[in-house]
BAPA-20153 format. One record per residue (C-alpha): x, y, z; residue in three letters; residue number from 1. Coordinates in nm, 2 decimals, always signed. Example, Ala and Ser with C-alpha at 12.3 -4.5 7.8 and 13.67 -1.06 7.14 Angstrom:
<zakol c1="+1.23" c2="-0.45" c3="+0.78" residuo="ALA" num="1"/>
<zakol c1="+1.37" c2="-0.11" c3="+0.71" residuo="SER" num="2"/>
REM end
This chain:
<zakol c1="+0.00" c2="+0.00" c3="+0.00" residuo="UNK" num="1"/>
<zakol c1="+0.29" c2="+0.23" c3="+0.08" residuo="UNK" num="2"/>
<zakol c1="+0.43" c2="+0.18" c3="-0.27" residuo="UNK" num="3"/>
<zakol c1="+0.10" c2="+0.26" c3="-0.43" residuo="UNK" num="4"/>
<zakol c1="+0.07" c2="+0.57" c3="-0.22" residuo="UNK" num="5"/>
<zakol c1="+0.42" c2="+0.68" c3="-0.32" residuo="UNK" num="6"/>
<zakol c1="+0.35" c2="+0.62" c3="-0.69" residuo="UNK" num="7"/>
<zakol c1="+0.03" c2="+0.83" c3="-0.66" residuo="UNK" num="8"/>
<zakol c1="+0.22" c2="+1.12" c3="-0.50" residuo="UNK" num="9"/>
<zakol c1="+0.50" c2="+1.10" c3="-0.76" residuo="UNK" num="10"/>
<zakol c1="+0.26" c2="+1.09" c3="-1.05" residuo="UNK" num="11"/>
<zakol c1="+0.06" c2="+1.39" c3="-0.92" residuo="UNK" num="12"/>
<zakol c1="+0.38" c2="+1.60" c3="-0.86" residuo="UNK" num="13"/>
<zakol c1="+0.56" c2="+1.48" c3="-1.18" residuo="UNK" num="14"/>
<zakol c1="+0.26" c2="+1.56" c3="-1.40" residuo="UNK" num="15"/>
<zakol c1="+0.30" c2="+1.93" c3="-1.32" residuo="UNK" num="16"/>
<zakol c1="+0.68" c2="+1.96" c3="-1.33" residuo="UNK" num="17"/>
<zakol c1="+0.78" c2="+1.73" c3="-1.61" residuo="UNK" num="18"/>
<zakol c1="+0.67" c2="+1.97" c3="-1.89" residuo="UNK" num="19"/>
<zakol c1="+0.86" c2="+2.25" c3="-1.72" residuo="UNK" num="20"/>
<zakol c1="+1.18" c2="+2.03" c3="-1.69" residuo="UNK" num="21"/>
<zakol c1="+1.16" c2="+1.95" c3="-2.06" residuo="UNK" num="22"/>
<zakol c1="+1.09" c2="+2.30" c3="-2.17" residuo="UNK" num="23"/>
<zakol c1="+1.36" c2="+2.45" c3="-1.95" residuo="UNK" num="24"/>
<zakol c1="+1.62" c2="+2.20" c3="-2.09" residuo="UNK" num="25"/>
<zakol c1="+1.52" c2="+2.26" c3="-2.46" residuo="UNK" num="26"/>
<zakol c1="+1.51" c2="+2.64" c3="-2.42" residuo="UNK" num="27"/>
<zakol c1="+1.85" c2="+2.64" c3="-2.24" residuo="UNK" num="28"/>
<zakol c1="+2.01" c2="+2.44" c3="-2.53" residuo="UNK" num="29"/>
<zakol c1="+1.85" c2="+2.67" c3="-2.79" residuo="UNK" num="30"/>
<zakol c1="+1.98" c2="+2.98" c3="-2.60" residuo="UNK" num="31"/>
<zakol c1="+2.33" c2="+2.84" c3="-2.58" residuo="UNK" num="32"/>
<zakol c1="+2.31" c2="+2.75" c3="-2.95" residuo="UNK" num="33"/>
<zakol c1="+2.22" c2="+3.10" c3="-3.04" residuo="UNK" num="34"/>
<zakol c1="+2.49" c2="+3.24" c3="-2.81" residuo="UNK" num="35"/>
<zakol c1="+2.76" c2="+3.02" c3="-2.97" residuo="UNK" num="36"/>
<zakol c1="+2.64" c2="+3.10" c3="-3.33" residuo="UNK" num="37"/>
<zakol c1="+2.77" c2="+3.46" c3="-3.31" residuo="UNK" num="38"/>
<zakol c1="+3.04" c2="+3.40" c3="-3.05" residuo="UNK" num="39"/>
<zakol c1="+3.32" c2="+3.53" c3="-3.27" residuo="UNK" num="40"/>
<zakol c1="+3.12" c2="+3.73" c3="-3.51" residuo="UNK" num="41"/>
<zakol c1="+2.94" c2="+4.07" c3="-3.52" residuo="UNK" num="42"/>
<zakol c1="+2.59" c2="+4.03" c3="-3.39" residuo="UNK" num="43"/>
<zakol c1="+2.35" c2="+4.22" c3="-3.61" residuo="UNK" num="44"/>
<zakol c1="+2.05" c2="+4.11" c3="-3.42" residuo="UNK" num="45"/>
<zakol c1="+2.03" c2="+3.97" c3="-3.07" residuo="UNK" num="46"/>
<zakol c1="+1.65" c2="+3.94" c3="-3.06" residuo="UNK" num="47"/>
<zakol c1="+1.63" c2="+3.56" c3="-3.08" residuo="UNK" num="48"/>
<zakol c1="+1.91" c2="+3.51" c3="-2.83" residuo="UNK" num="49"/>
<zakol c1="+1.75" c2="+3.76" c3="-2.59" residuo="UNK" num="50"/>
<zakol c1="+1.41" c2="+3.59" c3="-2.62" residuo="UNK" num="51"/>
<zakol c1="+1.56" c2="+3.25" c3="-2.55" residuo="UNK" num="52"/>
<zakol c1="+1.76" c2="+3.39" c3="-2.26" residuo="UNK" num="53"/>
<zakol c1="+1.46" c2="+3.56" c3="-2.10" residuo="UNK" num="54"/>
<zakol c1="+1.25" c2="+3.25" c3="-2.15" residuo="UNK" num="55"/>
<zakol c1="+1.52" c2="+3.04" c3="-1.99" residuo="UNK" num="56"/>
<zakol c1="+1.55" c2="+3.26" c3="-1.68" residuo="UNK" num="57"/>
<zakol c1="+1.17" c2="+3.27" c3="-1.64" residuo="UNK" num="58"/>
<zakol c1="+1.14" c2="+2.89" c3="-1.67" residuo="UNK" num="59"/>
<zakol c1="+1.42" c2="+2.84" c3="-1.41" residuo="UNK" num="60"/>
<zakol c1="+1.23" c2="+3.07" c3="-1.17" residuo="UNK" num="61"/>
<zakol c1="+0.90" c2="+2.89" c3="-1.24" residuo="UNK" num="62"/>
<zakol c1="+1.05" c2="+2.55" c3="-1.18" residuo="UNK" num="63"/>
<zakol c1="+1.20" c2="+2.67" c3="-0.84" residuo="UNK" num="64"/>
<zakol c1="+0.87" c2="+2.83" c3="-0.73" residuo="UNK" num="65"/>
<zakol c1="+0.67" c2="+2.53" c3="-0.85" residuo="UNK" num="66"/>
<zakol c1="+0.89" c2="+2.29" c3="-0.65" residuo="UNK" num="67"/>
<zakol c1="+0.83" c2="+2.49" c3="-0.33" residuo="UNK" num="68"/>
<zakol c1="+0.46" c2="+2.53" c3="-0.39" residuo="UNK" num="69"/>
<zakol c1="+0.41" c2="+2.16" c3="-0.47" residuo="UNK" num="70"/>
<zakol c1="+0.61" c2="+2.05" c3="-0.17" residuo="UNK" num="71"/>
<zakol c1="+0.40" c2="+2.26" c3="+0.06" residuo="UNK" num="72"/>
<zakol c1="+0.06" c2="+2.22" c3="-0.11" residuo="UNK" num="73"/>
<zakol c1="+0.06" c2="+1.84" c3="-0.13" residuo="UNK" num="74"/>
<zakol c1="+0.14" c2="+1.80" c3="+0.24" residuo="UNK" num="75"/>
<zakol c1="-0.10" c2="+2.08" c3="+0.35" residuo="UNK" num="76"/>
<zakol c1="-0.40" c2="+1.98" c3="+0.14" residuo="UNK" num="77"/>
<zakol c1="-0.32" c2="+1.60" c3="+0.14" residuo="UNK" num="78"/>
<zakol c1="-0.29" c2="+1.55" c3="+0.51" residuo="UNK" num="79"/>
<zakol c1="-0.40" c2="+1.86" c3="+0.70" residuo="UNK" num="80"/>
<zakol c1="-0.71" c2="+1.97" c3="+0.51" residuo="UNK" num="81"/>
<zakol c1="-1.02" c2="+1.80" c3="+0.39" residuo="UNK" num="82"/>
<zakol c1="-0.83" c2="+1.54" c3="+0.19" residuo="UNK" num="83"/>
<zakol c1="-0.67" c2="+1.43" c3="+0.51" residuo="UNK" num="84"/>
<zakol c1="-0.99" c2="+1.25" c3="+0.61" residuo="UNK" num="85"/>
<zakol c1="-0.95" c2="+1.01" c3="+0.32" residuo="UNK" num="86"/>
<zakol c1="-0.57" c2="+0.97" c3="+0.36" residuo="UNK" num="87"/>
<zakol c1="-0.61" c2="+0.87" c3="+0.73" residuo="UNK" num="88"/>
<zakol c1="-0.86" c2="+0.60" c3="+0.65" residuo="UNK" num="89"/>
<zakol c1="-0.61" c2="+0.42" c3="+0.43" residuo="UNK" num="90"/>
<zakol c1="-0.45" c2="+0.10" c3="+0.58" residuo="UNK" num="91"/>
<zakol c1="-0.11" c2="+0.26" c3="+0.63" residuo="UNK" num="92"/>
<zakol c1="+0.05" c2="+0.42" c3="+0.93" residuo="UNK" num="93"/>
<zakol c1="+0.10" c2="+0.79" c3="+0.99" residuo="UNK" num="94"/>
<zakol c1="+0.47" c2="+0.74" c3="+0.94" residuo="UNK" num="95"/>
<zakol c1="+0.41" c2="+0.59" c3="+0.60" residuo="UNK" num="96"/>
<zakol c1="+0.19" c2="+0.89" c3="+0.50" residuo="UNK" num="97"/>
<zakol c1="+0.46" c2="+1.13" c3="+0.60" residuo="UNK" num="98"/>
<zakol c1="+0.74" c2="+0.93" c3="+0.44" residuo="UNK" num="99"/>
<zakol c1="+0.54" c2="+0.91" c3="+0.12" residuo="UNK" num="100"/>
<zakol c1="+0.52" c2="+1.29" c3="+0.10" residuo="UNK" num="101"/>
<zakol c1="+0.88" c2="+1.34" c3="+0.20" residuo="UNK" num="102"/>
<zakol c1="+1.02" c2="+1.08" c3="-0.05" residuo="UNK" num="103"/>
<zakol c1="+0.81" c2="+1.22" c3="-0.33" residuo="UNK" num="104"/>
<zakol c1="+0.92" c2="+1.58" c3="-0.25" residuo="UNK" num="105"/>
<zakol c1="+1.29" c2="+1.46" c3="-0.24" residuo="UNK" num="106"/>
<zakol c1="+1.25" c2="+1.28" c3="-0.57" residuo="UNK" num="107"/>
<zakol c1="+1.11" c2="+1.60" c3="-0.72" residuo="UNK" num="108"/>
<zakol c1="+1.39" c2="+1.81" c3="-0.58" residuo="UNK" num="109"/>
<zakol c1="+1.66" c2="+1.57" c3="-0.68" residuo="UNK" num="110"/>
<zakol c1="+1.52" c2="+1.54" c3="-1.03" residuo="UNK" num="111"/>
<zakol c1="+1.51" c2="+1.92" c3="-1.06" residuo="UNK" num="112"/>
<zakol c1="+1.88" c2="+1.94" c3="-0.95" residuo="UNK" num="113"/>
<zakol c1="+1.97" c2="+1.65" c3="-1.18" residuo="UNK" num="114"/>
<zakol c1="+1.81" c2="+1.82" c3="-1.48" residuo="UNK" num="115"/>
<zakol c1="+1.99" c2="+2.14" c3="-1.39" residuo="UNK" num="116"/>
<zakol c1="+2.32" c2="+1.97" c3="-1.37" residuo="UNK" num="117"/>
<zakol c1="+2.26" c2="+1.79" c3="-1.70" residuo="UNK" num="118"/>
<zakol c1="+2.17" c2="+2.11" c3="-1.87" residuo="UNK" num="119"/>
<zakol c1="+2.49" c2="+2.28" c3="-1.73" residuo="UNK" num="120"/>
<zakol c1="+2.70" c2="+1.99" c3="-1.87" residuo="UNK" num="121"/>
<zakol c1="+2.53" c2="+2.01" c3="-2.21" residuo="UNK" num="122"/>
<zakol c1="+2.58" c2="+2.38" c3="-2.23" residuo="UNK" num="123"/>
<zakol c1="+2.94" c2="+2.36" c3="-2.12" residuo="UNK" num="124"/>
<zakol c1="+3.00" c2="+2.08" c3="-2.38" residuo="UNK" num="125"/>
<zakol c1="+2.85" c2="+2.31" c3="-2.64" residuo="UNK" num="126"/>
<zakol c1="+3.11" c2="+2.57" c3="-2.54" residuo="UNK" num="127"/>
<zakol c1="+3.39" c2="+2.32" c3="-2.58" residuo="UNK" num="128"/>
<zakol c1="+3.43" c2="+2.20" c3="-2.23" residuo="UNK" num="129"/>
<zakol c1="+3.59" c2="+1.86" c3="-2.19" residuo="UNK" num="130"/>
<zakol c1="+3.35" c2="+1.63" c3="-2.01" residuo="UNK" num="131"/>
<zakol c1="+3.63" c2="+1.40" c3="-1.88" residuo="UNK" num="132"/>
<zakol c1="+3.77" c2="+1.69" c3="-1.67" residuo="UNK" num="133"/>
<zakol c1="+3.44" c2="+1.76" c3="-1.50" residuo="UNK" num="134"/>
<zakol c1="+3.50" c2="+1.56" c3="-1.18" residuo="UNK" num="135"/>
<zakol c1="+3.85" c2="+1.69" c3="-1.15" residuo="UNK" num="136"/>
<zakol c1="+3.73" c2="+2.04" c3="-1.19" residuo="UNK" num="137"/>
<zakol c1="+3.45" c2="+1.99" c3="-0.94" residuo="UNK" num="138"/>
<zakol c1="+3.65" c2="+1.81" c3="-0.67" residuo="UNK" num="139"/>
<zakol c1="+3.94" c2="+2.05" c3="-0.73" residuo="UNK" num="140"/>
<zakol c1="+3.74" c2="+2.31" c3="-0.53" residuo="UNK" num="141"/>
<zakol c1="+3.78" c2="+2.11" c3="-0.21" residuo="UNK" num="142"/>
<zakol c1="+4.07" c2="+2.01" c3="+0.00" residuo="UNK" num="143"/>
<zakol c1="+4.01" c2="+1.64" c3="-0.05" residuo="UNK" num="144"/>
<zakol c1="+3.77" c2="+1.40" c3="-0.22" residuo="UNK" num="145"/>
<zakol c1="+3.63" c2="+1.31" c3="+0.12" residuo="UNK" num="146"/>
<zakol c1="+3.54" c2="+1.67" c3="+0.18" residuo="UNK" num="147"/>
<zakol c1="+3.39" c2="+1.70" c3="-0.16" residuo="UNK" num="148"/>
<zakol c1="+3.17" c2="+1.40" c3="-0.10" residuo="UNK" num="149"/>
<zakol c1="+3.06" c2="+1.53" c3="+0.24" residuo="UNK" num="150"/>
<zakol c1="+2.97" c2="+1.87" c3="+0.10" residuo="UNK" num="151"/>
<zakol c1="+2.78" c2="+1.71" c3="-0.20" residuo="UNK" num="152"/>
<zakol c1="+2.58" c2="+1.48" c3="+0.03" residuo="UNK" num="153"/>
<zakol c1="+2.51" c2="+1.77" c3="+0.27" residuo="UNK" num="154"/>
<zakol c1="+2.39" c2="+2.02" c3="+0.02" residuo="UNK" num="155"/>
<zakol c1="+2.22" c2="+1.80" c3="-0.24" residuo="UNK" num="156"/>
<zakol c1="+2.06" c2="+1.54" c3="-0.01" residuo="UNK" num="157"/>
<zakol c1="+2.05" c2="+1.64" c3="+0.36" residuo="UNK" num="158"/>
<zakol c1="+1.99" c2="+2.01" c3="+0.31" residuo="UNK" num="159"/>
<zakol c1="+1.68" c2="+1.97" c3="+0.09" residuo="UNK" num="160"/>
<zakol c1="+1.56" c2="+1.69" c3="+0.32" residuo="UNK" num="161"/>
<zakol c1="+1.60" c2="+1.91" c3="+0.62" residuo="UNK" num="162"/>
<zakol c1="+1.40" c2="+2.20" c3="+0.46" residuo="UNK" num="163"/>
<zakol c1="+1.13" c2="+1.97" c3="+0.35" residuo="UNK" num="164"/>
<zakol c1="+1.09" c2="+1.83" c3="+0.70" residuo="UNK" num="165"/>
<zakol c1="+1.11" c2="+2.18" c3="+0.85" residuo="UNK" num="166"/>
<zakol c1="+0.82" c2="+2.29" c3="+0.63" residuo="UNK" num="167"/>
<zakol c1="+0.62" c2="+1.98" c3="+0.72" residuo="UNK" num="168"/>
<zakol c1="+0.68" c2="+2.02" c3="+1.09" residuo="UNK" num="169"/>
<zakol c1="+0.59" c2="+2.38" c3="+1.08" residuo="UNK" num="170"/>
<zakol c1="+0.26" c2="+2.31" c3="+0.91" residuo="UNK" num="171"/>
<zakol c1="+0.19" c2="+2.03" c3="+1.16" residuo="UNK" num="172"/>
<zakol c1="+0.24" c2="+2.27" c3="+1.44" residuo="UNK" num="173"/>
<zakol c1="+0.03" c2="+2.54" c3="+1.27" residuo="UNK" num="174"/>
<zakol c1="-0.27" c2="+2.30" c3="+1.23" residuo="UNK" num="175"/>
<zakol c1="-0.30" c2="+2.27" c3="+1.61" residuo="UNK" num="176"/>
<zakol c1="-0.47" c2="+2.60" c3="+1.60" residuo="UNK" num="177"/>
<zakol c1="-0.83" c2="+2.63" c3="+1.48" residuo="UNK" num="178"/>
<zakol c1="-0.78" c2="+2.97" c3="+1.31" residuo="UNK" num="179"/>
<zakol c1="-0.49" c2="+3.15" c3="+1.13" residuo="UNK" num="180"/>
<zakol c1="-0.31" c2="+2.82" c3="+1.07" residuo="UNK" num="181"/>
<zakol c1="-0.10" c2="+2.98" c3="+0.80" residuo="UNK" num="182"/>
<zakol c1="+0.04" c2="+3.25" c3="+1.03" residuo="UNK" num="183"/>
<zakol c1="+0.10" c2="+2.99" c3="+1.31" residuo="UNK" num="184"/>
<zakol c1="+0.29" c2="+2.78" c3="+1.06" residuo="UNK" num="185"/>
<zakol c1="+0.51" c2="+3.07" c3="+0.96" residuo="UNK" num="186"/>
<zakol c1="+0.57" c2="+3.14" c3="+1.32" residuo="UNK" num="187"/>
<zakol c1="+0.66" c2="+2.78" c3="+1.39" residuo="UNK" num="188"/>
<zakol c1="+0.90" c2="+2.78" c3="+1.09" residuo="UNK" num="189"/>
<zakol c1="+1.08" c2="+3.08" c3="+1.24" residuo="UNK" num="190"/>
<zakol c1="+1.10" c2="+2.91" c3="+1.57" residuo="UNK" num="191"/>
<zakol c1="+1.25" c2="+2.60" c3="+1.41" residuo="UNK" num="192"/>
<zakol c1="+1.51" c2="+2.82" c3="+1.24" residuo="UNK" num="193"/>
<zakol c1="+1.61" c2="+2.98" c3="+1.58" residuo="UNK" num="194"/>
<zakol c1="+1.61" c2="+2.64" c3="+1.76" residuo="UNK" num="195"/>
<zakol c1="+1.83" c2="+2.47" c3="+1.50" residuo="UNK" num="196"/>
<zakol c1="+2.07" c2="+2.77" c3="+1.48" residuo="UNK" num="197"/>
<zakol c1="+2.12" c2="+2.74" c3="+1.86" residuo="UNK" num="198"/>
<zakol c1="+2.17" c2="+2.37" c3="+1.82" residuo="UNK" num="199"/>
<zakol c1="+2.44" c2="+2.41" c3="+1.56" residuo="UNK" num="200"/>
<zakol c1="+2.61" c2="+2.68" c3="+1.76" residuo="UNK" num="201"/>
<zakol c1="+2.61" c2="+2.46" c3="+2.07" residuo="UNK" num="202"/>
<zakol c1="+2.76" c2="+2.17" c3="+1.87" residuo="UNK" num="203"/>
<zakol c1="+3.03" c2="+2.40" c3="+1.73" residuo="UNK" num="204"/>
<zakol c1="+3.11" c2="+2.53" c3="+2.08" residuo="UNK" num="205"/>
<zakol c1="+3.14" c2="+2.18" c3="+2.22" residuo="UNK" num="206"/>
<zakol c1="+3.38" c2="+2.09" c3="+1.94" residuo="UNK" num="207"/>
<zakol c1="+3.59" c2="+2.40" c3="+2.00" residuo="UNK" num="208"/>
<zakol c1="+3.61" c2="+2.31" c3="+2.37" residuo="UNK" num="209"/>
<zakol c1="+3.70" c2="+1.94" c3="+2.31" residuo="UNK" num="210"/>
<zakol c1="+3.91" c2="+1.96" c3="+2.00" residuo="UNK" num="211"/>
<zakol c1="+4.17" c2="+2.22" c3="+2.07" residuo="UNK" num="212"/>
<zakol c1="+4.39" c2="+2.14" c3="+1.77" residuo="UNK" num="213"/>
<zakol c1="+4.27" c2="+2.34" c3="+1.46" residuo="UNK" num="214"/>
<zakol c1="+4.32" c2="+2.05" c3="+1.22" residuo="UNK" num="215"/>
<zakol c1="+4.12" c2="+1.81" c3="+1.44" residuo="UNK" num="216"/>
<zakol c1="+3.85" c2="+2.08" c3="+1.48" residuo="UNK" num="217"/>
<zakol c1="+3.82" c2="+2.13" c3="+1.10" residuo="UNK" num="218"/>
<zakol c1="+3.79" c2="+1.76" c3="+1.04" residuo="UNK" num="219"/>
<zakol c1="+3.54" c2="+1.70" c3="+1.32" residuo="UNK" num="220"/>
<zakol c1="+3.34" c2="+2.01" c3="+1.24" residuo="UNK" num="221"/>
<zakol c1="+3.24" c2="+1.85" c3="+0.90" residuo="UNK" num="222"/>
<zakol c1="+3.12" c2="+1.54" c3="+1.07" residuo="UNK" num="223"/>
<zakol c1="+2.94" c2="+1.74" c3="+1.34" residuo="UNK" num="224"/>
<zakol c1="+2.77" c2="+1.95" c3="+1.08" residuo="UNK" num="225"/>
<zakol c1="+2.66" c2="+1.64" c3="+0.90" residuo="UNK" num="226"/>
<zakol c1="+2.53" c2="+1.49" c3="+1.23" residuo="UNK" num="227"/>
<zakol c1="+2.35" c2="+1.81" c3="+1.32" residuo="UNK" num="228"/>
<zakol c1="+2.16" c2="+1.80" c3="+0.99" residuo="UNK" num="229"/>
<zakol c1="+2.06" c2="+1.44" c3="+1.06" residuo="UNK" num="230"/>
<zakol c1="+1.95" c2="+1.53" c3="+1.41" residuo="UNK" num="231"/>
<zakol c1="+1.74" c2="+1.82" c3="+1.29" residuo="UNK" num="232"/>
<zakol c1="+1.57" c2="+1.59" c3="+1.03" residuo="UNK" num="233"/>
<zakol c1="+1.49" c2="+1.34" c3="+1.31" residuo="UNK" num="234"/>
<zakol c1="+1.35" c2="+1.61" c3="+1.54" residuo="UNK" num="235"/>
<zakol c1="+1.12" c2="+1.74" c3="+1.27" residuo="UNK" num="236"/>
<zakol c1="+1.00" c2="+1.40" c3="+1.17" residuo="UNK" num="237"/>
<zakol c1="+0.93" c2="+1.30" c3="+1.53" residuo="UNK" num="238"/>
<zakol c1="+0.74" c2="+1.63" c3="+1.59" residuo="UNK" num="239"/>
<zakol c1="+0.54" c2="+1.58" c3="+1.27" residuo="UNK" num="240"/>
<zakol c1="+0.46" c2="+1.22" c3="+1.34" residuo="UNK" num="241"/>
<zakol c1="+0.36" c2="+1.29" c3="+1.70" residuo="UNK" num="242"/>
<zakol c1="+0.12" c2="+1.57" c3="+1.61" residuo="UNK" num="243"/>
<zakol c1="-0.04" c2="+1.39" c3="+1.32" residuo="UNK" num="244"/>
<zakol c1="-0.08" c2="+1.08" c3="+1.54" residuo="UNK" num="245"/>
<zakol c1="-0.19" c2="+1.23" c3="+1.87" residuo="UNK" num="246"/>
<zakol c1="-0.30" c2="+1.59" c3="+1.80" residuo="UNK" num="247"/>
<zakol c1="-0.45" c2="+1.59" c3="+1.45" residuo="UNK" num="248"/>
<zakol c1="-0.71" c2="+1.86" c3="+1.40" residuo="UNK" num="249"/>
<zakol c1="-0.88" c2="+1.86" c3="+1.06" residuo="UNK" num="250"/>
<zakol c1="-1.16" c2="+2.08" c3="+1.15" residuo="UNK" num="251"/>
REM end
């Protein structure tokens, strides 16, 4: 049942975003093609290039906004509004309902990032960039491959997951109130930000106190930052699951 629920969420979200992914990719390639056509020549007319460029920027903005709206809307309407009555009658646990929304949102976010990276690669190849040097160029920005892997996992997996859970936990807290749930959710989101900032500062302070050597501190700080993201995700999940299990208010 969980797999069916996950497929339903993915189809519903993908049906909206897939056309925008394809269109953004095609327009980006056309824009780069027009840009390269007159790269070393006098450009008598930039109209077509400007049109493609403007369309590309607008499509990128639309995809980002749609990602955010879909992530929020499908949790808000699917579990906390009228549709929640139907969802909570399904033979699945509250945890499964939450995980279905989270996994679907993560797949959507990761696909958006993947399409963006693929488009960047294609555009760079069109400019003459050697694809074999991409990994060397990317990891060359870090002190080591390990640091590069850590940063990649943090920013492309854990960070989106943290923000998704933070949105969901905020909405779960907001629905405890009968009125002005949106404003209560915004307030809860701000409180989560402050709480997690204090948590990260506390962990950093503990590291500075324990690991006096600068080299040890730098190495451990990466692990601690990784651990703090995982802890924040677990806190948000626990809060969301508890509220939806014990304190759900769909009225």
